C-alpha positions in Angstrom: -21.6 85.6 -58.6 -23.5 86.7 -55.5 -22.3 86.5 -51.9 -18.7 87.0 -52.8 -16.4 87.2 -49.7 -13.5 89.1 -51.1 -12.5 92.5 -52.4 -10.0 93.6 -55.0 -6.4 93.6 -53.8 -6.6 91.0 -51.1 -3.7 88.6 -50.6 -3.8 84.9 -51.2 -1.0 82.4 -50.4 -1.4 79.0 -52.0 0.9 75.9 -51.7 1.6 73.8 -54.7 0.3 76.5 -57.1 2.6 75.5 -60.0 0.6 72.6 -61.5 -2.9 71.1 -61.6 -5.6 72.4 -59.3 -3.2 74.8 -57.6 -2.2 76.4 -60.9 -5.7 77.0 -62.0 -6.7 78.3 -58.5 -3.8 80.7 -58.5 -4.6 82.1 -62.0 -8.3 82.5 -61.2 -7.7 84.3 -58.0 -5.3 86.6 -59.8 -8.0 87.3 -62.4 -10.4 88.2 -59.5 -7.8 90.8 -58.2 -6.0 88.9 -55.5 -2.3 89.4 -55.1 -1.1 85.8 -55.4 1.8 84.2 -53.5 2.8 80.7 -54.6 4.8 78.7 -52.1 6.5 75.6 -53.5 9.7 73.7 -53.9 10.9 75.0 -57.3 11.0 78.5 -58.7 11.9 77.0 -62.1 8.7 74.9 -62.2 6.6 77.8 -60.8 8.0 80.5 -63.2 5.6 79.7 -66.1 2.6 80.3 -63.7 4.1 83.5 -62.4 4.7 84.7 -66.0 1.2 83.8 -66.9 -0.3 85.7 -64.0 2.0 88.7 -64.5 0.9 88.8 -68.2 -2.7 89.3 -67.2 -4.3 92.7 -67.0 -4.0 92.7 -63.2 -2.6 95.3 -60.8 -0.6 92.9 -58.6 2.3 90.8 -59.5 2.6 87.2 -58.4 5.3 86.2 -55.9 7.2 82.9 -55.3 8.3 81.7 -51.9 10.4 78.6 -51.4 8.6 75.9 -49.4 9.3 72.3 -48.7 6.4 71.0 -46.7 8.4 68.0 -45.7 10.7 70.2 -43.6 9.6 72.1 -40.6 12.6 74.4 -40.9 11.6 75.2 -44.5 8.0 76.0 -43.4 9.4 78.4 -40.8 11.7 80.0 -43.3 8.8 80.5 -45.7 6.7 82.2 -43.1 9.7 84.4 -42.2 10.0 85.5 -45.8 6.3 86.1 -46.1 6.4 88.3 -43.0 9.2 90.3 -44.6 6.8 91.3 -47.4 4.8 93.3 -44.9 1.5 92.2 -46.5 -1.8 91.2 -44.9 -3.1 87.7 -45.6 -6.7 87.1 -46.4 -6.7 83.6 -48.0 -4.5 80.6 -47.2 -5.0 77.7 -49.5 -3.4 74.4 -48.3 -3.4 72.8 -51.7 -0.2 70.9 -52.2 -0.3 67.2 -51.8 1.6 64.0 -52.6 0.5 60.4 -53.0 2.5 57.2 -53.2 5.8 58.6 -51.9 7.6 56.4 -49.4 9.9 56.9 -46.5 10.2 59.6 -43.8 10.3 63.4 -43.9 13.3 65.3 -42.8 11.7 65.5 -39.3 11.0 61.8 -39.0 7.3 61.5 -40.0 5.7 59.2 -42.5 6.2 60.9 -45.8 2.7 61.5 -47.0 1.3 62.4 -43.6 4.3 64.7 -42.9 3.8 66.7 -46.2 0.1 66.6 -46.6 -0.9 67.3 -43.0 2.0 68.4 -40.7 3.6 70.8 -43.1 0.3 72.6 -43.6 -0.5 72.4 -39.9 2.7 74.3 -39.1 2.3 76.7 -41.9 -1.3 77.6 -40.8 -0.3 77.8 -37.2 2.5 80.2 -37.9 0.3 82.4 -40.2 -2.7 82.4 -37.9 -1.9 85.7 -36.2 -1.4 87.3 -39.6 -4.8 85.9 -40.8 -6.6 87.1 -37.7 -5.1 90.6 -38.0 -6.1 91.0 -41.7 -9.8 91.3 -41.4 -12.1 88.6 -42.8 -9.8 85.7 -43.9 -10.1 82.1 -44.8 -8.1 78.9 -44.6 -9.0 76.3 -47.3 -7.6 72.8 -47.0 -7.8 70.4 -50.0 -8.8 67.1 -48.5 -10.3 64.2 -50.5 -13.0 61.6 -50.4 -10.2 59.2 -49.9 -10.5 60.1 -46.2 -13.4 57.5 -46.2 -10.9 54.7 -46.7 -9.1 55.5 -43.4 -10.1 53.0 -40.8 -8.2 54.7 -38.0 -5.2 56.9 -37.3 -2.4 54.7 -36.1 -0.3 57.2 -34.1 2.8 55.0 -34.0 2.7 54.4 -37.8 3.0 58.2 -38.3 6.6 58.0 -37.0 7.6 55.1 -39.2 8.4 54.8 -42.9 5.5 54.3 -45.3 4.3 50.7 -44.8 1.7 50.0 -47.5 2.9 48.9 -50.9 0.9 51.5 -52.8 0.8 54.3 -50.2 -2.9 54.6 -50.6 -3.5 53.8 -46.9 -1.2 56.6 -45.8 -2.7 59.0 -48.3 -6.2 58.3 -47.0 -5.0 59.0 -43.4 -3.4 62.3 -44.5 -6.6 63.4 -46.2 -8.6 62.5 -43.1 -6.1 64.6 -41.2 -6.7 67.6 -43.5 -10.4 67.4 -42.9 -10.1 67.0 -39.1 -7.6 69.8 -38.9 -10.0 72.2 -40.7 -12.9 71.2 -38.4 -10.8 71.7 -35.2 -9.3 75.0 -36.5 -12.9 76.3 -37.0 -13.5 75.6 -33.3 -10.3 77.3 -32.2 -10.9 80.5 -34.3 -14.6 80.7 -33.6 -15.6 84.3 -32.8 -12.7 85.7 -34.8 -12.6 87.0 -38.4 -11.1 83.7 -39.7 -13.2 80.9 -41.2 -12.0 77.5 -42.5 -13.2 74.9 -45.0 -12.1 71.5 -46.3 -13.0 70.0 -49.6 -12.9 67.1 -52.0 -11.9 68.5 -55.5 -13.0 65.4 -57.4 -10.7 62.8 -58.9 -8.6 65.2 -61.0 -6.1 64.4 -63.8 -3.0 66.0 -62.2 0.6 65.1 -61.5 -0.4 63.5 -58.2 -1.2 60.4 -60.3 2.2 60.4 -62.0 3.0 57.0 -60.5 0.2 55.4 -62.6 1.6 53.6 -65.7 1.2 55.6 -68.9 -0.9 52.8 -70.5 -3.4 52.9 -67.6 -4.1 56.6 -67.7 -6.6 56.6 -70.6 -8.5 53.9 -68.7 -8.6 56.0 -65.6 -9.9 59.0 -67.6 -12.8 56.8 -68.8 -13.7 56.3 -65.1 -14.3 60.0 -64.7 -11.2 62.0 -64.3 -11.9 65.8 -64.0 -9.8 68.4 -65.6 -7.8 70.7 -63.3 -10.2 73.5 -64.3 -13.1 71.4 -63.1 -11.2 70.3 -60.0 -10.4 73.9 -58.9 -14.1 74.9 -58.8 -14.8 73.7 -55.3 -11.6 75.4 -54.0 -12.6 78.6 -55.5 -16.1 78.3 -54.2 -14.9 77.8 -50.7 -12.4 80.7 -51.1 -15.0 83.2 -52.3 -18.5 82.1 -51.8 -19.0 79.6 -48.9 -21.0 81.2 -46.0 -19.0 82.1 -42.9 -21.5 80.1 -40.8 -20.4 77.0 -42.6 -16.8 77.3 -41.3 -15.3 74.0 -40.4 -17.4 72.0 -42.8 -16.6 69.8 -45.8 -17.4 70.5 -49.4 -17.6 68.6 -52.7 -19.0 69.7 -56.0 -19.2 73.3 -54.5 -21.8 72.2 -51.9 -21.8 70.8 -48.4 -21.2 67.1 -48.0 -21.2 64.8 -45.1 -17.8 63.4 -44.2 -17.3 59.7 -43.3 -17.7 58.7 -39.7 -14.1 59.4 -38.6 -14.3 62.7 -40.4 -17.0 63.7 -37.9 -15.1 62.5 -34.8 -14.5 65.7 -32.8 -12.5 64.0 -30.1 -10.2 62.5 -32.8 -9.8 66.0 -34.4 -8.8 67.5 -31.0 -6.3 64.7 -30.4 -4.8 65.1 -33.8 -4.4 68.9 -33.2 -2.8 68.4 -29.8 -0.4 65.7 -31.1 0.4 67.8 -34.2 1.1 70.9 -32.1 3.5 68.9 -29.8 5.3 67.4 -32.8 5.9 70.6 -34.7 6.9 72.5 -31.6 9.4 70.0 -30.3 11.4 69.4 -33.5 
């Protein structure tokens, strides 16, 4: 492809790279010559992906780092372990996500928001200096068109257990937060070598839908489920082809898309950032 924004041997860190979109993304980046680091909860579940990447005819071997995005202490330990590798970082892909989980994270935040947004916020915050010192680098945040369902961000609800029966409302808020975070990050790194993009990968048939009854899954596929391979295309486009001048913008189907109204609220994005920064720094 033309206009590729990477060179062989660059380093990519991806969260949730053991299944679904993340797995395909990790493999395709390795094929392009990236040294791939997969951060996740389980080495056992990630090992097949590591083995697959390491079986390819690539120079760099894949690495696993333990990471529980629902724990700020785990995020900090993951960054500490990454820094011990003495590697640059050219690509951070905030890919991992959950839907339908209930309760609170270890640090007392609504489960889905805490994992999908706050864990990635802290991870990016702690790796930002490394990204800035590594030359041209990118932060990719996997959001969702589900952000359009979020009518507001109820700040008080974010410190309470999951309230809705399905968890869809909380998921929508977390995906709105991913989008707003990417937009605000772009403002804060403007003029540096870092660019940032958020995206909707499509409605993808991955384990995020594991709460759906088995009998219903064929019906959902008839409504247009994408394969993980199809779902990873927009992530890979943002990682390697999206123009730097489009930093902070939102993609779907590998092209620019207009977010919903709240997704364009710059004041809300700034407030989310400030609150997130306070939360992760005081716990």
